[in-house]
N, C-alpha and C positions, 0 to 999 in steps of 0.2 A: 439680713433679709434684703433681696434685692427691688424689694417695692412694698410700700407701706397699704397701696390701693391696686385693686385690677382697674383695667382701661374701661372698664362698663359700669361703675360705682359711684361716681362722681356727682354730686349735684349741689344746688343752693345750699345745702344743710353744711356742707365742707367747705364754705367760703371762709379763705382767711386762715386756712391750715396749710403747714406746709407737707409735702406728701412726696414720695418718689414712687415713679411709675417704670414697668419694664415690657417691653413690646418690640413689636415688628414695625417697622417705618410703612405705613399704608401708602402717604401721600404728602410730597412737598410742594410746598408753594411758597414764592417769593413776592412779597406786596411792598415794594417802596424800599426792600432791604431789610424788610423785618418778615423772618421766615416763620411761616405758620407749618405745624407738622403734624398729620393723623397718625397718632399711635394706637394700633391694633393688638389685642390679645383674642382670647377666647371669648372674654365677657363683654368687648364691646369695643368702641373707639374715644379717645381723650383727644381734644386738640390742645396740642401745646406751642406757646407765642416764644420766639427768641428773640430780643433786641438785642443790638448791637450794643447799645447805652446801658442795659440792663446785665449783660454777661458777655463782653467779647470775646472771648474765649469760647463759651458754648457757641456764641452766633458762627464763628469762624468754622470749628465742629461741625457744625449743621450743613454748612454750605458744601460739603463733602460727601454728604450723606444721600444714599440710593436706598430705592424702595426695595423692602425686604431685611434692610441690616437690623439686627436687633439691639436696640439701646435699650440705655436708662438714663433719666430724666428726673433731675430735683428740682421742686418750685414751690409755688404758693397758688391755690385756687381762687381765682377771680373771675368777677360776673363778666360773660361776654359782652361788649358795648353793642346800644339799640341797635336793631336792625340786624343784627349777627347771628342772632338765637338758631338754631339748628333743630327744628322741631321733631326730626327723622331721628336723631340720636337720643338716648336715654341721658347722655353727659350734655346735650344740646344747650344747656341755659349756661353753662362753665366753661372756663378754659385753665391751663396751667401756664402761669408765667415764669419758663425755665430760666435757673441759674448755673445748672451744671449738667452738664451732659458727656455721657461714656457711652462708647462703643463697646459691646459684649460682644458683638459678632458680625463681621462683615458677610455680604452675599453677592454671590453673581447674579446678572439681569435673568431673573427667571423667564420661561419660555411661555409663558401669558400671565395675564394679569390676575392677581387674587381679590376678585370680585364677583359679585353673583351675576352682574349684569354683561358680562361677555361671553360668548358662544364659543364653545370651545369644542375640539375633537377629542371623541372619548378614549381613540388609542393614545392621545396626548397626555389627557388626565391620568390615565393609568399609568403610563410610563412613567408620570410625575406625582403618583399619587401623593406623597408626603406633601408634594405644595396645592393638589387639589384638594387635601383635607383642611389645607389652612382656610379654606373659603366659606363663610358663614355660612352658606346652605349645606354643606356637608359636615360642618360641626354640629348645625341645630339638628339635623337628622341622627346623628351619633349619640346627643346628649337627649335627645325623646327616645331611642331603644335605650338606653341606659335607665330613664325613668321607666319605662315600661317593663323592661325586665326586674329591677327592682320593686315595683307595685306587685308583679307575678309573683315573687319569692315570698314577700310579705303575705300575700293573699293565701297562697297557698300553705306556707307554716301556719298559720292563724286555724286552718281548717284541720291540721293535723297532719299534712302530708309532712315527709322526709324526705331531703335530697341527698340523692346517691348517685355518686359517679360510676358508671360501668366503664368497662375496658372500650380501649382504642383500637388495641389489636387483638382480635377476636377470629371467628371462623366463618369460614364461607358457609354461608346459608343462603344461596340466592333469593331475593323476593323481591325478583321481576326486572331489577336493571342490573349491568354490570356491576360486579365487584371491583372496588381497587384491591391489588394484591400486596404483600410486601412478602419477599422471601426471607426465611429463617436462615440464620448463619450457623447456627447450632444443629438444626437438622435440615442437611442439604435434602432439596427437592420438596420442601413441605414448604408451605405459605400461610401468612396471617391473612385477615381481611380485613379491610377499614370496614366500620357498621353502617351499613344504609340506614339502620334504626334500631337502636337497644331493644327491639320486638322480644326477642325470646329471652333476655336478660330480664328486663322486666317482670314478664312473666314468671321467672324463675325468682325475682324477688316477692312477689304474692304466696308462692307455693314455700318461699324462706318466711312467711309470717310478718314481713313488714307493713302491710295492710293499705297505705298509704303512700304510693312513692312520686318524685317526680325531680324532673332534670333539665336544666339547661342544656338541651344536647348538642351536641356536635355530629352531624350525619355526613355520609360520602354514597356518591352514585356517580357512576361512570356513564354517563348519559349524552345524550346530545343536546345541547342548550337552547335555551330560550328567555326571553324577558325575565322571567319570575324561575328561572334555574339555575343553580351553580353547583359545580363539583361537590362543593361543602358546602352546607347549609345548617342552620341552629332550629332547633325546633321545642317548644316546652313540651317537654315528654311527660305523659303520666300514668297512673295506673292503680285503680283502685279494687279492694276485694269487698265480695257482699253487696254488690250494686249490680242496678241493671241499667239500661240506657237512660234513665231518667232522673236517675243520680249523677250521670256523666252533663246531663244539659243542666242540671241545676248549676253545678259546677265550674262550667266551663263560661256559661252566662254570666254569672259571678265574676267570673276571670276576666271577660272582655269587658264588662263594666265598669272595673278598677283600671284594667290599661286603657281605656279611653281618655278614664277620668285622669290619670296621672300623665297621659303624653298629650292630649290636645285639650283636657277641661273640657271635656264635653261627655254627656249623660246619653249611655245608649241604654234604649227602653227594651225590655224583658218581660216575660218571655219571647224566644225569638220563633217568627212562625214556622213551621214545618211542612213539607212537601213529597209525596212519594218519590221515588225515581221514575215509574210509570208516567205521574203526570206530569214531571218534570221534562224527561223527553218528548212528552205528547204536544204540550202547550209551548215548550220553547227550545226545544229540540238538542238541549244539552243536560246532562247532570248538574252542572254548576251554572244556573239562571242567573242573571242579573235581573232581579225584581223592582227594579229603580223606575223601569218605565214600560209600557204594556207592548204592542206590537205582538201580537201571540200568535201562534200557528194555528190553522185551525183545519181540521180533514173536513174536506169537501168531496169524499172519494164517492158518494153518494149521488151528488148534484152531477158530476163531471161526468159520471159512469150513464147518465142520460142525454149526453151530450154526442154528437155523429164525429166528433173529433178523434182519430182511430188512434192517435197517440194515446192518447189518456185512456181509452178504452184498453187498449192492447196491455198497459201496465196494471189496470186493473185485473184482467183476464190472469196475468201471470202472478197473482196475490199481491200484487203492490197498492199504494195508493195515491192519492191526489191530495196535496196538502197547499195552503195558500195563506199569504201573509199581506197584510194591510199597511201601505207605506203611507203616512198622513202626509199630505201636501206635497207628494212627490210626482203627482202626475204631469209635472212640468218638465220631467227628466227628456232627454233626448232618447234616439233609438240607441246612440252610442253609450250611453248611462247604463240604458236595462241591457245591453248587449254584456256590458262588463260585469253587472251583476248575474246574467244566464252563464258566462263563461266559467263561472267560479262553480255555480252550481254543477255544470254538465263536468266539469275536471273530477269531481266527487262520485259521479255515477250515474247522475239524475238522468234518466230519459226521455224526460218532456219537460220544456219549460216555456211559460208564456206568461202574457201580462194583460191588463185590461185596466187602461186610464177610463177614468169614473167622473163623467160630466155632469152637468144639471140636468139633461135630458138624452144625452147621447152618451156611447159607449167607445171608445177606440180601442181595438184591440184585433190579433190577428186570427183570434180564434172565437171571434163574434158570431161570424157566420156558421160555425157549427154548434151554435145554443141556439135555439130558440128564444124570441124575446123573452115570455114569461120565466121560461129556466134561468136566463142571465140576469135578469131583475130579484129574482128569487135567490142566485146565489150571491149579488150585491147585498141584499137585504140581510141574508143568513150570516155575513160577514160584516155588517153594520158601517160598512164604506160609504164616504161622503163623496160631493162633487170637490174634485181637486185632489182626491186620493189615488194610489196607485196601489193595484192588485197583482200580486207575484202568484203565481202556480207552477206547482213543481210536481211532477208525477215519476214513480217510480218504487224501489224497494223503499221499506218507511224508514231503515237506520240512515239509508244516504240523502231522502229527502228530508228529513229530520235535520241531518248535520248540515243540509245546503241551505236550509232557510234559517237556520240558527247564524250563520256565517253573515247571510244577507240582513238579518235584523241587528246584528251588532254591527257591521260595517255603516248601514244608513242610520242608527241611531246615533255613531259616534260624528259624522260626516254631516249630519242634521243640527248636532247638536241638541239631542232629544235627552241626554243624560243629565239629570241634576247633579251639578257641582255641590261639593260640602256634604254630601250625604250617603249615609254608610247605611245599607240594607244586608244584614244579618238574615242567614237561612241556612234551616237544618233540612237536609235531602235524605231521607230514610229508605229504608225496603229495597234496597239494593239488590239485585240477583248474585247468589252466591257465585254462580260460576256465569265465564263468558265461555263461547266454541271457539276453539283455536282451529280455525281451518286448514292450518298448513300441514299443523301434527296430526290433526283427527282427533282430538281429545278436549276436555275441559281444561280451562285457564280459571284460576281465583280471580275474582272480580276484584277484590282486595290485595287479601295475603291468604295463605292456607291457615291460619290459627283464629281465622273467624268464625262463630259459631255460627249455624243454621239457623234459622227463624225456629221457635220451638213447634209451632204448629206445621213447619214443613217437614221434620225430622224424617218421618216416615217415607218421603218421596226420595230421598239417598238413594234408596236400592234401586226404584223404578224410573222417576223421572229428573236426575239429578239438576237439567238445567231448567228444572221450574221452581226449584228451593232459592227463596229468598233467603236474605242474610240478616244478621241482628246488627248489621252496621250502620254507621250514620257519615254524613259530611255536613262540616261547617262550610257553608257557603259566605262570602262577601263579596258584594258590588261583584258577582259574577266571576268569583275567584275562588278555587277551593284552598281554605286556610286551614284547613284540619281534616284528618280522616281517623275514625276510629271504630271500635267495636267490641260487642261482648264478646269474650275468647272463649274457645275452648278448653275446660276443663276436666275433661274424660280419655282418658288414652286411648282407647280404642275409637270413640269415633273420630279424634286427630287421626290415627292410624288410616282409618276409612278414607278421611278425606283425602290422606296424601296417596293411598291406592285408586281412587276416584281421577286422580291428577297424572295418574299412571305412572307414579313413581314405584320402581321395583323393592322388594325387601330389602335389598342391599342397599340401594339407595336411601331408603329409610333409615335405618341404622346408621349410615357412613353419616349424612348430612344432620340426621335429627336425632339421633339414639339418643344422646346425654338428656334430651328436653321429654322426649315420649318416656323415658325412665322416671325422670324427675315427676313425670304428672300422675305415677302409680303410688306417690307417696302422702297422698291426701291433698288436694288440690282446692282452695276455695273459689265458687264461681267469680270472676274478674271480669274487670273491661276497663277500656283505657281510651285514651285520644293523643293525639300531638299536633297541635297548633302550631303551624310553621310562623316563625318569630319574624324571619324576613320578610316574606309575604306581607303580615300582616302591618308591619312598620311601611312597606312600601307604599300599602292602600291609605294609610294613616297621614304620610307626607304627600301624598299624590304624585310619587316618583314613575316615572317611566320604567325603569328596571329596578329590581333589587341590587344591583350593582350599586346604586346611589345610597343606599341603608346598610352598605357592609364595607368595613373600613379599607380590608385589601382584597377585594373582588378578582376572581378571574374573566377573562375575556370569553366570548361566546364560542372561542376554539379551546377553552380550559387552561389557558397560559396565562400566567404572570409576565407582564412584558416588563414590570418595573425591574424583577430579579432574575429575570431569565428564565422561569422555569415552569414545564420542566427541561433538564438538560441532561447532558450525558454524564455518567462518571467513570473514572478511570480504572484501568483493568483490575488494579490492586483491588478494590472492592468489587469489582465483579466477581473475579476468583475469590477471594473471602466468600461471597453467596454462592457459589458456586454456578454463576451462569454466564452465558456465553452468547452474545449480540447475532444473530443471523441474519445478514443483507439479502 
């Protein structure tokens, strides 16, 4: 054994024991000829003391050590002298008086210090990811992730779920994003696709009688990246037979409870509140609202329509709305601050934007002259605004107004520090529309995916007013981030084909892409439903990271590249020839 203990476990109960520790040299200090070495592994740090009078040979070797050398040390656990205890370390009451030292591996000077308090450029971190992962912050993130995954597996297994691995090389059945394609050497001109999700496969498992399935599933999407997206990501995928959405809610709420208990030792209250899609859009301007703070959107179309402000009146006459949001304590904002908020709104297509600064007796606003005093006072009362508040007004098409005010709400709450720290607010968003309208292609698009069942009471509308059909889908939202999406699935082959036809797929396209699936639906399909909470996003929120890259061991950059290994990279002509491919420049 290269060690008897880790660098994080020694304490006063080990006093007088002979031990052997191994790890990285974290820091070296020379105090009057006596060397103090902080030895680090993923469990913690232990201080070694090397005195030339105790072991001249080990002391001489210590003088040649550099940070990140891997060493092994033998010695005795002793109590730290009075006044030198380090309360920040679990091992801070003791140290090891070393009598022997061995260098297991030398190290070049690293490009950055292996410490959490060092500001690092992300590109440098990703290039030297193996060094970045030595930092306690990154190690604790991955350890927490491990605990959460272990708790999820245990929880689902105890409830009768079985873990089934589904293929990574599968058929291209586009689900909204681009597929990653893999050329087949055996069948020239044909391609596998990496799964965007195991959606059809887990539904086939329900047809196969597996009843309750789960998988810590790796998924791939070739899409533009943001802070919460990666080309490959992980989700806790699950599916259940003979259930409705209430059963899914119960299972997932229990799952989140055990995951937060395992990861943060925190109790998550259940059941989670629910909100309809229409209410979320109306009050928050988004289908993934952050309910940790207020600042709700309010429809003031009726009041604004009584003013003489032509921009508002024109928007209303065209079928638009006027909505407002109260920014508490923000009447102090300068005209430039307000113009910055307005610029983001008009960039989204809002046709009218203005503001009202609320004072004790007076209102400062470029639109005040268009409102009679009683009307303006009624507007302020309706909004519940107080002296010192700033009222933002936006007019235009409802969707654009909602989107712009939602962005302002989030921006102001962030910069004004109105968002409670350390709080986790779960929410179920339900009653989504089944379809959205694709203006460019003049056809409906699936709001979630085409395997989502329509709400039972709206099925009749499929033939007459499909855009009014609600879906039996649900999103799990945490702190304003969608962390899981699921639905009751279509289990009738004819309904499934009808949905495909509404999406303007031809019979040939249906058979080519989904023929295997629609045939399987004809062999006795139980009603089933599922969901896939995003593991990366949940862990990111739990640890308070800015990006999911901080909770993934080897992530890609925002350009979907791995700058550590240099991928993606060209391949040689022989490989291309084997795959019957040619690069067209």
